[in-house]
C-alpha positions in Angstrom: 31.7 -12.4 -12.1 31.4 -8.6 -11.5 33.4 -7.9 -14.7 30.9 -10.0 -16.7 27.9 -8.1 -15.3 29.6 -4.7 -16.0 30.4 -5.9 -19.5 26.8 -7.0 -20.1 25.4 -3.7 -18.8 27.7 -1.7 -21.0 26.7 -3.7 -24.1 23.0 -3.4 -23.2 23.3 0.4 -22.7 25.2 0.8 -26.0 22.5 -1.2 -27.8 19.7 0.8 -26.1 21.3 4.1 -27.1 22.0 3.1 -30.7 18.6 1.5 -31.4 16.4 4.0 -29.6 17.6 6.9 -31.6 16.0 5.5 -34.8 12.5 5.3 -33.3 10.4 8.1 -34.7 6.8 8.6 -35.4 5.4 8.6 -38.9 5.1 12.0 -40.6 1.7 13.6 -40.4 -0.8 13.2 -43.3 -0.6 16.2 -45.6 -3.5 18.7 -45.3 -6.6 17.7 -47.4 -5.7 14.0 -47.7 -7.7 11.2 -46.1 -5.5 9.1 -43.7 -7.3 5.9 -44.5 -11.0 6.5 -44.1 -10.9 8.3 -40.8 -12.0 12.0 -40.6 -9.2 14.5 -40.5 -8.3 15.7 -37.0 -6.8 19.2 -36.9 -3.5 19.3 -35.1 -3.0 15.5 -34.9 -1.4 12.9 -37.1 1.9 12.1 -35.4 2.8 10.9 -31.9 6.5 10.7 -31.0 7.8 7.6 -29.3 10.0 9.0 -26.5 10.3 8.4 -22.8 7.9 5.5 -22.7 10.2 3.3 -24.8 13.2 4.2 -22.6 11.3 3.4 -19.4 10.0 0.1 -20.8 13.5 -1.1 -21.9 15.0 0.0 -18.6 12.4 -1.9 -16.6 12.7 -5.0 -18.7 16.5 -4.9 -18.4 16.3 -4.4 -14.6 13.8 -7.3 -14.3 16.0 -9.6 -16.5 19.1 -8.8 -14.4 17.2 -9.4 -11.2 15.8 -12.7 -12.4 19.2 -13.8 -13.7 20.9 -12.9 -10.4 18.2 -14.7 -8.4 18.6 -17.9 -10.5 22.4 -17.8 -10.1 21.9 -17.4 -6.3 19.6 -20.4 -6.2 22.0 -22.5 -8.2 24.9 -21.7 -5.9 22.8 -22.5 -2.8 21.7 -25.9 -4.2 25.2 -26.9 -5.1 
């Protein structure tokens, strides 16, 4: 059972690392162009997706593993 959990965690971390490196913000709008009707804001235009995504994925993974473990524990007690 412990080997299955370690295998699952290793696969999840590999997926997290491989997919999260492709998340990047859109490039800023070139100077003098209207970005869709809104007034131009100096110094703005791009917001990187960084630590928030990692924290969200890590929390979701931890919650999922916790729920999975709790369900397995309940099933073994009922049997």
